[in-house]
C-alpha positions in Angstrom: -72.8 -21.4 117.5 -71.9 -25.1 117.9 -68.5 -25.7 119.5 -66.9 -29.1 119.5 -64.4 -29.8 122.3 -61.9 -32.6 121.7 -59.7 -34.0 124.5 -56.5 -35.8 123.4 -54.8 -38.0 126.0 -51.5 -38.3 124.0 -51.6 -42.1 123.8 -53.2 -42.3 127.3 -49.9 -40.9 128.8 -51.7 -38.0 130.5 -54.5 -40.0 132.3 -52.4 -40.2 135.5 -52.0 -36.4 135.6 -55.4 -35.2 134.4 -58.9 -36.4 135.3 -60.4 -36.5 131.8 -63.8 -37.7 132.9 -64.2 -34.6 135.2 -62.7 -32.4 132.4 -65.2 -33.7 129.8 -68.1 -33.2 132.2 -67.0 -29.7 132.9 -66.5 -28.8 129.3 -69.9 -30.1 128.3 -71.6 -27.6 130.7 -69.8 -24.6 129.2 -71.9 -22.2 127.2 -71.9 -22.8 123.5 -70.4 -26.3 123.7 -72.5 -28.8 121.8 -70.4 -31.9 122.2 -67.3 -33.2 123.9 -65.2 -36.0 122.4 -61.9 -37.8 123.2 -59.0 -39.1 121.2 -55.9 -41.1 122.0 -53.4 -39.6 119.5 -54.7 -36.6 117.5 -51.3 -36.3 115.7 -51.9 -39.6 113.8 -53.6 -40.0 110.4 -56.4 -42.2 111.8 -57.4 -39.7 114.5 -57.2 -36.9 112.0 -59.7 -38.7 109.8 -61.9 -39.3 112.8 -61.7 -35.6 113.7 -63.0 -34.6 110.3 -66.1 -36.8 110.9 -66.6 -35.3 114.4 -66.7 -31.8 113.0 -69.8 -32.3 111.0 -72.6 -30.1 112.4 -70.1 -27.8 114.2 -68.6 -24.5 113.3 -66.1 -24.1 116.1 -63.4 -26.3 117.6 -61.5 -26.4 120.9 -58.8 -29.0 121.4 -56.8 -30.0 124.5 -53.7 -31.8 123.3 -49.9 -31.3 123.2 -47.8 -28.5 121.7 -48.9 -26.6 118.6 -45.7 -27.6 116.8 -46.8 -31.2 116.9 -50.5 -31.3 116.4 -51.2 -27.7 115.2 -50.9 -28.5 111.4 -52.9 -31.8 111.5 -55.8 -29.9 113.3 -55.7 -27.0 110.8 -55.7 -29.4 107.9 -58.7 -31.3 109.4 -60.5 -27.9 109.8 -59.9 -27.0 106.2 -61.0 -30.5 104.9 -64.2 -30.2 107.0 -64.9 -26.8 105.3 -64.3 -24.7 108.5 -62.2 -21.7 109.0 -59.0 -22.2 111.0 -59.7 -18.9 112.7 -62.6 -20.6 114.6 -60.4 -23.1 116.5 -58.3 -22.8 119.7 -55.6 -25.1 121.1 -55.0 -25.8 124.8 -51.6 -27.3 125.5 -52.7 -29.9 128.1 -49.3 -31.7 128.0 -46.4 -29.3 128.4 -48.3 -26.5 130.1 -50.5 -28.7 132.4 -49.6 -32.3 132.9 -45.9 -32.0 132.9 -45.7 -29.0 135.2 -48.1 -30.2 138.0 -47.6 -33.3 140.2 -51.0 -32.9 141.9 -53.8 -34.4 139.7 -56.5 -32.3 141.1 -54.5 -29.1 140.7 -53.7 -30.1 137.0 -57.3 -30.8 136.3 -58.4 -27.5 137.7 -55.9 -25.6 135.6 -57.0 -27.6 132.5 -60.6 -26.5 133.2 -59.6 -22.9 133.4 -57.7 -23.0 130.1 -60.6 -24.8 128.4 -63.1 -22.2 129.6 -60.9 -19.4 128.2 -60.5 -21.2 124.9 -64.3 -21.8 124.5 -64.8 -18.1 125.3 -62.2 -17.2 122.7 -63.8 -19.2 119.8 -67.2 -18.0 120.8 -66.3 -14.4 119.7 -64.0 -15.4 116.9 -64.8 -14.5 113.3 -63.1 -15.7 110.1 -60.5 -13.2 108.8 -59.8 -12.4 105.2 -56.6 -14.0 104.0 -54.3 -12.2 101.6 -51.6 -14.1 99.7 -48.8 -12.8 97.5 -45.7 -14.1 95.9 -42.2 -13.6 97.5 -39.5 -11.8 95.5 -38.4 -14.5 93.0 -34.7 -13.9 93.4 -32.2 -15.5 95.8 -29.0 -14.2 97.4 -25.9 -16.3 98.1 -23.4 -14.7 100.4 -20.0 -16.4 99.8 -18.6 -17.6 96.5 -16.9 -20.8 97.7 -17.8 -24.4 96.8 -20.9 -24.4 99.0 -22.1 -21.0 97.7 -21.5 -21.9 94.1 -23.3 -25.2 94.5 -26.3 -23.5 96.0 -26.3 -20.8 93.3 -26.1 -23.4 90.5 -29.0 -25.5 92.0 -31.2 -22.4 92.4 -30.5 -21.2 88.8 -31.4 -24.7 87.5 -34.8 -24.2 89.1 -35.3 -21.0 87.1 -34.6 -18.4 89.8 -32.4 -15.4 89.4 -29.4 -15.6 91.8 -27.1 -13.0 93.2 -23.7 -14.1 94.6 -21.9 -11.6 96.8 -18.2 -12.5 97.3 -15.8 -10.3 99.3 -12.7 -11.4 97.4 -11.9 -10.4 93.8 -12.8 -13.8 92.3 -15.1 -16.8 93.1 -14.0 -20.3 94.1 -13.1 -19.9 97.8 -10.6 -22.3 99.3 -11.2 -25.4 97.1 -9.4 -24.0 93.9 -6.3 -23.4 96.1 -6.0 -27.1 97.0 -4.3 -29.3 94.4 -6.0 -32.6 95.3 -9.0 -33.7 97.3 -9.4 -36.8 99.4 -10.1 -39.7 99.4 -9.7 -40.2 95.7 -7.0 -37.5 95.4 -8.8 -35.9 92.5 -7.3 -32.8 91.0 -9.3 -29.6 91.7 -8.6 -28.3 88.2 -12.1 -29.7 87.4 -13.4 -26.8 89.4 -11.0 -24.2 88.1 -11.4 -25.3 84.5 -14.7 -26.4 82.9 -16.8 -26.2 86.0 -15.7 -22.7 86.8 -16.4 -21.5 83.2 -19.8 -23.2 83.4 -20.7 -21.4 86.5 -19.5 -18.0 85.3 -21.5 -18.3 82.1 -24.6 -19.9 83.6 -27.8 -18.0 82.8 -29.5 -16.5 85.9 -26.4 -16.0 88.1 -25.0 -12.6 88.7 -21.7 -12.3 90.6 -20.8 -9.3 92.8 -17.1 -9.9 93.6 -15.0 -7.7 95.9 -18.3 -6.8 97.6 -19.7 -6.8 101.1 -23.1 -6.6 102.7 -23.7 -3.4 104.5 -27.4 -3.4 105.4 -30.4 -5.6 105.5 -34.1 -4.6 105.8 -36.8 -7.2 106.2 -39.8 -6.6 103.8 -43.1 -8.4 103.2 -41.6 -9.9 100.0 -38.3 -10.9 101.5 -35.1 -8.9 102.1 -33.8 -5.5 100.8 -30.0 -6.0 100.9 -27.5 -3.1 100.6 -24.0 -4.1 99.5 -20.9 -2.2 98.6 -18.9 -3.0 95.6 -15.3 -1.9 95.9 -13.1 -1.2 92.8 -10.1 -3.4 92.3 -7.4 -3.0 89.6 -5.1 -6.0 89.1 -2.5 -6.7 86.4 -3.1 -10.3 85.7 -1.0 -10.7 82.6 1.9 -13.2 82.6 5.2 -11.6 83.4 8.6 -12.4 81.9 10.6 -14.7 84.2 7.7 -14.6 86.7 5.2 -16.9 85.0 1.4 -17.0 85.2 -0.5 -15.1 88.0 -2.2 -17.8 90.2 -3.5 -16.0 93.3 -3.9 -12.7 95.0 -3.2 -11.9 98.7 -4.7 -8.9 100.5 -2.1 -6.5 101.8 -2.4 -4.3 104.9 -3.1 -1.3 102.7 -6.3 -2.9 101.4 -4.9 -3.6 98.0 -3.9 -7.0 96.6 -0.5 -8.5 95.9 -0.4 -10.8 92.9 1.4 -14.1 93.2 3.0 -15.7 90.2 3.9 -19.3 89.5 7.7 -18.9 89.0 9.1 -22.0 90.7 10.6 -22.6 94.2 12.2 -19.2 94.6 12.6 -17.4 98.0 10.2 -14.7 96.9 7.5 -17.3 96.0 8.1 -19.2 99.2 7.7 -16.0 101.2 4.4 -15.3 99.5 3.2 -18.8 100.6 4.3 -18.3 104.2 2.4 -15.0 104.3 -0.8 -16.5 102.9 -3.6 -17.9 105.1 -6.6 -20.0 104.1 -9.6 -17.7 103.9 -7.6 -14.7 102.8 -6.0 -15.4 99.5 -7.9 -16.0 96.2 -7.2 -18.1 93.2 -7.2 -16.2 89.9 -6.2 -19.0 87.6 -7.1 -18.7 84.8 -6.9 -15.0 85.1 -9.7 -14.3 82.6 -12.2 -15.6 85.1 -11.8 -12.5 87.3 -13.3 -9.9 84.9 -16.2 -7.8 86.4 -17.9 -4.9 84.7 -19.9 -3.8 87.7 -19.2 -0.3 88.9 -18.1 0.5 92.4 -20.5 1.9 95.0 -23.4 0.9 97.1 -26.2 -1.1 95.5 -29.5 -2.5 96.6 -31.1 -5.8 95.6 -34.4 -7.3 96.7 -34.5 -11.1 97.2 -36.9 -13.6 98.6 -34.4 -15.9 100.3 -30.8 -15.9 101.5 -28.2 -18.6 101.8 -25.2 -17.8 104.1 -22.2 -19.7 102.8 -19.4 -17.5 104.1 -16.9 -20.3 104.6 -14.1 -20.3 107.2 -10.6 -19.1 108.0 -7.5 -20.8 109.3 -6.7 -20.8 113.0 -3.7 -18.5 113.4 -1.1 -20.1 115.7 1.1 -17.0 115.7 2.5 -16.0 119.1 1.9 -19.4 120.7 5.4 -20.7 121.5 4.6 -24.5 121.7 3.8 -24.7 118.0 6.7 -22.6 116.8 4.8 -20.8 114.1 6.9 -17.9 112.9 10.2 -19.9 113.0 11.9 -20.7 109.7 10.4 -23.8 108.0 7.2 -23.9 110.1 4.1 -23.8 107.8 0.5 -24.9 107.9 -1.3 -27.7 106.0 -2.9 -25.1 103.8 0.5 -23.6 102.9 1.7 -27.1 102.1 -1.2 -27.5 99.8 -0.1 -24.4 97.9 3.4 -25.9 97.6 2.0 -29.1 96.2 -0.2 -27.4 93.6 1.3 -27.7 90.1 -0.4 -24.3 89.3 0.7 -22.8 92.6 3.4 -20.3 93.5 6.2 -22.9 93.4 4.8 -24.9 90.4 4.2 -27.9 92.7 7.7 -28.1 94.2 7.9 -28.7 98.0 10.8 -26.6 99.3 11.9 -25.2 102.7 11.2 -21.4 102.9 14.6 -20.7 104.5 16.8 -22.1 101.7 14.6 -23.5 98.9 16.0 -27.0 99.5 13.7 -30.0 99.4 12.9 -31.3 103.0 14.1 -34.8 103.9 12.4 -35.0 107.3 8.8 -33.7 107.6 6.8 -33.7 110.8 3.1 -32.9 110.8 1.4 -31.9 114.0 -2.3 -32.4 114.4 -5.0 -30.6 116.4 -3.4 -27.2 116.2 -6.0 -25.0 117.8 -8.6 -27.7 117.7 -9.9 -29.9 120.5 -8.3 -27.4 122.9 -10.4 -25.6 125.5 -8.1 -22.6 125.4 -8.8 -22.0 121.7 -11.4 -24.2 119.9 -13.0 -27.1 121.8 -14.3 -28.9 118.8 -12.6 -31.2 116.2 -12.1 -29.5 112.8 -12.8 -32.8 111.1 -10.7 -32.3 108.0 -7.2 -32.1 109.5 -6.4 -35.8 109.9 -7.3 -36.6 106.4 -5.6 -33.5 105.0 -2.3 -34.5 106.7 -2.7 -38.1 105.5 -3.5 -36.9 101.9 -0.5 -34.6 101.8 1.9 -37.2 103.2 0.7 -39.7 100.6 1.1 -37.3 97.8 4.7 -36.4 98.8 5.6 -40.1 99.2 4.0 -41.1 95.9 4.6 -38.1 93.6 7.4 -36.0 95.0 10.0 -37.9 97.1 9.5 -41.5 98.1 12.6 -41.4 100.4 11.3 -38.5 102.5 10.7 -39.3 106.1 7.3 -38.2 107.1 5.9 -38.4 110.7 2.4 -37.5 111.8 2.2 -36.5 115.5 -1.4 -37.1 116.5 -3.8 -37.3 119.4 -6.4 -39.5 117.6 -6.7 -40.4 114.0 -10.2 -39.7 112.9 -10.8 -41.3 109.5 -14.6 -41.6 109.6 -15.7 -41.0 106.0 -16.2 -43.4 103.2 -12.8 -44.4 101.7 -10.9 -42.5 104.5 -9.7 -45.7 106.3 -8.3 -47.0 103.0 -6.3 -43.8 102.5 -5.0 -44.0 106.1 -3.9 -47.6 105.6 -2.3 -46.7 102.2 -0.3 -43.9 103.9 1.1 -46.5 106.5 2.0 -48.8 103.6 3.9 -46.0 101.9 6.1 -45.6 105.0 4.4 -42.6 106.7 5.0 -42.9 110.5 2.2 -42.2 113.0 3.3 -41.2 116.5 0.8 -40.7 119.3 1.5 -37.7 121.5 1.0 -34.0 122.4 3.5 -31.3 121.3 5.3 -29.4 124.0 7.5 -27.0 122.1 9.5 -26.3 118.9 13.1 -25.1 118.9 15.6 -24.4 116.1 18.4 -26.9 115.9 21.1 -26.0 113.4 19.4 -25.9 110.0 16.5 -28.0 111.3 13.9 -28.1 114.1 13.5 -30.0 117.3 10.0 -31.0 118.3 9.5 -32.1 121.9 6.3 -34.0 122.7 4.8 -36.1 125.4 3.9 -39.6 124.3 1.0 -41.8 125.4 3.0 -43.0 128.5 3.7 -39.5 129.7 7.3 -39.6 128.6 9.1 -36.6 126.9 10.3 -37.5 123.5 11.8 -35.6 120.5 11.5 -35.6 116.8 13.9 -33.9 114.3 12.6 -32.2 111.2 13.6 -30.1 108.2 10.0 -28.9 107.8 7.2 -28.7 110.4 3.6 -28.6 109.1 0.8 -27.5 111.5 -2.7 -28.9 110.9 -4.6 -25.8 111.9 -8.3 -25.9 112.6 -11.2 -24.0 111.1 -12.6 -20.8 112.5 -15.6 -18.7 111.4 -14.7 -16.3 108.6 -14.2 -12.7 109.3 -17.5 -10.7 109.4 -19.6 -13.7 110.5 -20.8 -12.0 113.6 -21.9 -8.9 111.7 -23.9 -10.9 109.2 -25.5 -12.8 112.0 -26.8 -9.6 113.5 -28.0 -8.2 110.1 -29.9 -11.4 109.2 -31.0 -12.2 112.8 -29.2 -15.5 112.8 -27.9 -17.1 116.0 -24.3 -18.1 116.5 -22.9 -21.2 118.2 -20.4 -20.9 121.1 -17.6 -21.4 118.5 -18.9 -18.5 116.4 -20.4 -20.4 113.5 -24.0 -19.9 112.3 -26.4 -21.9 114.4 -29.1 -24.1 112.9 -32.5 -24.8 114.4 -31.8 -28.5 114.9 -28.4 -30.1 114.0 -30.1 -33.5 113.3 -33.2 -32.7 111.3 -32.9 -29.0 110.3 -29.2 -28.3 110.0 -29.5 -25.8 107.2 -32.5 -23.9 108.6 -32.0 -20.8 110.9 -34.4 -19.1 113.2 -34.9 -16.3 110.6 -37.5 -17.3 108.0 -36.0 -17.4 104.5 -32.4 -17.5 105.7 -30.5 -20.8 105.2 -26.9 -21.8 105.9 -24.4 -24.1 104.2 -20.8 -25.3 104.1 -18.1 -24.5 106.6 -20.0 -21.4 107.7 -22.1 -23.8 109.9 -19.0 -25.5 111.4 -15.9 -27.5 110.3 -16.5 -30.1 107.5 -14.9 -31.5 104.4 -15.7 -30.7 100.7 -18.3 -33.5 100.0 -20.2 -32.6 103.2 -20.2 -28.9 102.2 -21.5 -29.7 98.7 -24.3 -32.0 100.1 -25.4 -29.3 102.6 -25.4 -26.6 99.9 -27.7 -28.7 97.8 -30.1 -29.1 100.7 -30.0 -25.4 101.4 -30.8 -24.7 97.7 -33.7 -27.1 97.9 -35.1 -25.4 101.0 -34.6 -22.0 99.5 -36.4 -23.1 96.3 -39.3 -24.4 98.3 -39.5 -21.2 100.4 -39.5 -19.0 97.3 -42.4 -21.0 95.7 -44.5 -20.9 98.8 -46.9 -17.9 98.8 -47.0 -15.6 101.8 -50.3 -15.7 103.5 -51.4 -12.9 105.9 -54.5 -12.5 107.9 -56.1 -9.1 107.1 -57.9 -7.6 110.1 -59.4 -4.4 108.8 -59.8 -1.8 111.6 -62.9 0.2 112.0 -62.2 3.9 112.2 -64.5 6.1 114.2 -63.6 9.7 113.1 -66.1 11.1 115.6 -63.9 10.1 118.6 -60.3 10.7 119.6 -58.1 7.7 118.8 -56.1 8.2 122.1 -58.6 8.9 124.9 -62.0 8.1 123.2 -63.5 11.6 123.8 -65.9 13.0 121.3 -64.2 15.3 118.7 -65.3 18.9 118.8 -66.1 20.4 115.4 -63.7 23.1 114.2 -60.7 21.9 116.2 -57.7 20.0 114.9 -56.8 18.7 118.3 -58.6 16.8 121.1 -59.9 19.2 123.8 -59.7 16.4 126.3 -56.1 15.1 126.0 -54.6 17.5 123.5 -53.7 15.0 120.8 -53.3 16.6 117.4 -55.3 15.0 114.7 -53.9 13.8 111.3 -50.4 13.8 112.8 -48.3 11.0 111.5 -46.1 9.4 114.2 -42.4 9.0 113.4 -41.6 5.5 112.1 -38.6 3.4 113.1 -36.8 1.4 110.5 -35.6 -2.1 111.2 -31.9 -2.8 111.5 -30.7 -2.0 108.1 -27.1 -0.8 108.3 -23.7 -2.1 109.2 -23.4 0.7 111.8 -26.5 -0.6 113.5 -25.1 -4.1 113.6 -21.8 -2.8 115.0 -23.8 -0.8 117.6 -25.7 -3.8 118.7 -22.5 -5.9 119.0 -20.9 -3.1 121.1 -24.1 -2.8 123.3 -23.9 -6.6 124.0 -20.3 -6.3 125.0 -21.0 -3.2 127.2 -23.9 -5.0 128.9 -21.8 -8.1 129.5 -19.0 -5.9 131.1 -21.6 -4.1 133.3 -23.0 -7.5 134.5 -19.5 -8.7 135.3 -18.7 -5.5 137.2 -21.9 -5.8 139.2 -21.2 -9.4 140.0 -17.7 -8.5 141.3 -19.1 -5.7 143.5 -21.8 -8.0 144.9 -19.1 -10.6 145.7 -17.1 -8.0 147.5 -20.1 -7.0 149.6 -20.8 -10.6 150.4 -17.2 -11.2 151.5 -17.2 -8.2 153.7 -20.5 -9.2 155.4 -19.1 -12.7 155.9 -15.8 -11.5 157.4 -17.7 -9.1 159.8 -20.0 -12.0 161.0 -16.9 -14.2 161.5 -15.1 -11.5 163.5 -18.1 -11.1 165.9 -18.5 -14.9 166.3 -14.7 -15.1 167.1 -14.8 -12.3 169.6 -17.9 -13.8 171.3 -16.0 -17.1 171.6 -12.8 -15.5 173.0 -14.6 -13.1 175.4 -17.4 -15.6 176.2 -19.8 -12.6 175.7 -23.2 -13.7 174.3 -24.3 -10.4 172.8 -21.4 -10.6 170.3 -22.8 -13.9 169.1 -26.1 -12.1 168.4 -24.4 -9.3 166.4 -22.6 -11.9 164.4 -25.8 -13.8 163.8 -27.5 -10.5 162.5 -24.6 -10.0 160.0 -24.9 -13.7 158.9 -28.7 -13.3 158.3 -28.0 -10.1 156.4 -25.4 -12.0 154.3 -27.9 -14.7 153.5 -30.6 -12.2 152.6 -28.1 -10.3 150.3 -27.2 -13.6 148.5 -30.8 -14.4 148.0 -31.7 -11.0 146.6 -28.7 -10.8 144.3 -28.9 -14.5 143.2 -25.2 -15.0 143.5 -25.5 -18.5 145.0 
């Protein structure tokens, strides 16, 4: 056995904390160590090449360097290129686990010696293990049929993989088909509902499971075994006389769907718009795109990778007085988009829900639910540009004389072409007023909007129609899917990536990727770009073979597997410990059902409540001890009696000990 020990100083940054001369001398005297070498930066290409040369004449390697995530792969690749098994190497983290946690150089050096000794002993007894490799399931699952999910599905299908798309609504498309124009070019989204949608629905390799929901997930060696439930849906999507073409469906409280027709600015159509919310209704134009021959019931599919693209839902401002949502003629930006859609419920006519009249004074309020610590602390990114886009469309294509005012905190036009759209809106006569809304009150047939301006003064705007720019929230069911797929959530409830800068579509669960507004608020171009990246990562993951180390156990049938006693012939149990032979222990399945996910969520909440109750009880005890100590100190002072001071001091010491034990401070 010839062991090579390599000490890396991480660019000589660790020399002040570790005595490498003493460490090299110590390592050289360890049993089995043939040679000790040093390097400055093992993670660089030059030092990797040097390491390959150093390994000649050695069959084992011990390295003291930094964390495995930085230098682990370069070392393993060097071992392979040198013709050695990676099972015969051990890594000591001399940076994060030694140098950076000890201020005393002698103490750090002593710890490094101990870790090196253990690593040398480990590789001394190591043996190369057999490696088994196999192909992952060559199918992918996309959860969510919006623009991000469809983009990922299309990219994966182009790479030759079979793709399943599970969508909870009765049709694919998500929120984008329900928006008439996109910014900054103000393109019509019919390009998605028309040729693009037909292309996706007829694309080979993609299977759509609409009106379906994931119920269970089981991790397997080949990927995931996913159980989903397909619900039956019956909709009459034929044009009706005097009602027009069906354009969307809205879920009703009964679980069924209400069909919305494009029959002009009637009160019935406007009521449908007011009752709709982004993330709940579904475009069904053209109606033929909805057909699905899949039978209802629970189904199981096995896939190798998953992309979560479950989208978002609108923040609901109902019941919050300052925004006035629920009053006549108060709608959201999404609902305004439905009014502006030529293929929408009102055939593109912007009208007041109360009387179907065209509004002459329109006020748009920004940051409704966003950038607010009480609701959602983050910016929803799209709201400013959505308001500017809708204001510009109304001024250019509907009513150039309409008075449109945008009440804003900050205008955030950070994308390419966004500033030009902002300046164009100002040139069209759109007014931008800086301030925070206070309340909304009915005034005759109109509305009065009180706000505080930048100078702290109370001002008022009058409007025929108030439009609220509501923020983005995670879609319904996001938390349940996070539990099923073992994905973390951010504080805002969106799916959490490993690193928002360099790995913003990768989750902590291998093979599970995220894309679109399911990861946080973003606009359509950013969602499409992220979906393409998720498809690429998913493709790369599917094409990578799974490698497993096979450590075959040696079974000694002459001894009991529990206590090690010799088996007595003629008995089917151990005479020493009573263990019954050939008895198969019960197995436990991984989390594989929606009920398990719900149970885990409930357990988390119960645990949180118990912790809160315990903390409150501890605080009460601490207060009581503090009050008693204070009373004895006060009595000692008034009566000038020293023993009372001693009693008070005892209670004070008890209080401090209690605080230390319970870690309240």
